C-alpha positions in Angstrom: -25.1 16.5 5.0 -21.9 14.8 4.6 -18.5 15.5 3.4 -17.4 12.2 2.8 -17.0 11.1 -0.8 -18.3 7.7 -2.1 -16.7 4.8 -1.5 -14.0 3.8 -4.6 -14.3 0.3 -5.9 -11.0 -1.4 -5.6 -11.0 -3.4 -8.5 -12.4 -0.5 -10.5 -8.9 1.1 -9.6 -6.9 -1.0 -10.3 -8.2 -1.8 -13.4 -7.6 1.7 -14.1 -4.2 1.4 -12.8 -2.8 -1.7 -15.4 -4.9 0.3 -18.4 -2.3 3.0 -17.5 0.7 1.5 -15.8 0.4 -2.2 -17.4 0.5 -5.6 -15.2 3.9 -5.6 -14.5 4.5 -2.1 -12.9 0.9 -2.7 -10.8 2.8 -6.2 -9.3 6.0 -4.2 -8.5 3.5 -1.0 -7.0 2.6 -3.8 -4.3 5.8 -5.3 -4.1 6.8 -1.5 -3.3 3.6 -1.2 -1.0 4.9 -4.3 0.7 8.8 -3.6 1.2 7.6 -0.3 2.5 9.4 1.7 0.3 8.1 5.6 1.0 5.2 7.6 -1.0 8.0 9.5 -2.3 10.0 7.2 -3.4 7.5 5.4 -4.7 5.6 8.8 -6.7 8.6 9.8 -8.4 9.2 6.6 -9.9 5.5 6.5 -11.2 6.0 10.3 -11.5 2.7 10.7 -9.7 2.2 12.9 -6.2 2.6 11.2 -2.9 -1.4 12.1 -2.6 -1.7 9.3 -5.5 0.4 7.3 -4.1 -1.6 7.3 -0.9 -5.0 7.0 -2.3 -3.7 3.7 -4.7 -2.4 2.7 -1.4 -5.8 2.8 0.6 -7.8 1.5 -2.6 -5.2 -1.5 -2.8 -5.3 -2.8 1.1 -4.9 -2.1 4.7 -1.5 -1.3 5.7 -1.1 -3.6 9.3 1.6 -3.2 11.9 3.3 -6.2 13.5 5.4 -6.4 17.0 7.9 -8.9 16.4 8.6 -10.1 20.3 13.0 -10.6 20.5 13.0 -14.6 20.9 14.9 -14.6 24.5 12.2 -12.9 25.4 10.1 -15.2 23.7 11.8 -17.8 25.8 11.6 -16.0 28.9 7.8 -16.0 28.9 7.1 -19.5 28.2 8.7 -20.4 31.0 
């Protein structure tokens, strides 16, 4: 027996968010995520728990980490 919950359709979660908060606040939420705003700050703005923010964040996309190499180092590597 598995304890995993069934996957929730991201579009359903997004539509429910828009119904509750409106499209402008949905766009703002996505921008806050993209800008790296903390879950605590977002939770305070939307008056929800950090856990709810985490759930939305997981439903709406994926966290991707990039490593930017210093341009001087790139020049050295290119020689």
